[in-house]
Steps between C-alpha positions, in 0.01 A plus 500: 500500500779260403664528847166436668450187287856387584432525874178298470677229296788495750260447793320221314829325419619542859176338626530209262862449592418509868209252479707257298814509715362508857393164642118465493496406872658831587237695307229278653599621849373851417164405358322492836282196450512150650535176312224240496444285803505122452216288629606155612278202521616225734432130443663309778872582504504642144422862411359603167478849350439656163795607295644811661564793267664822615420845369462511118762776487763243601391272213563751222807347344845349532747695707778651288772345713386141509768259374407303189707194439480281198701195391623449146660174399682531171489191280846345455591397150838386367657734252713343227731741322599400148773709345563465125858570396531800276588428140830672432641538155799280445829684483816383340859607560737532210859587550655750260865398503575648169407857592764753582500637860517861381202735486337609171644809341366834616336733255696811416280798451 
């Protein structure tokens, strides 16, 4: 039963993928019907007609491969960096001239 359900789901997903990736005009070729015919009314040299609309199947949605371009202009603002000097403890240097240069005595265990 599970394998049968998997095959049905795979066929449905294959159909959805095919319908969404193939161009609608290519699928429209195999439908076997003709588009509407325009009627033109002439008034002197000008021709007028109603708004032409092709098959509703071609109007379903946006093609997945249409390029979408947008422009973003980032606002420019000056950045002022203020660095505070770190407070370091004051050190002093004292010379120990009176000390002997030898090491302290080692402990004898």
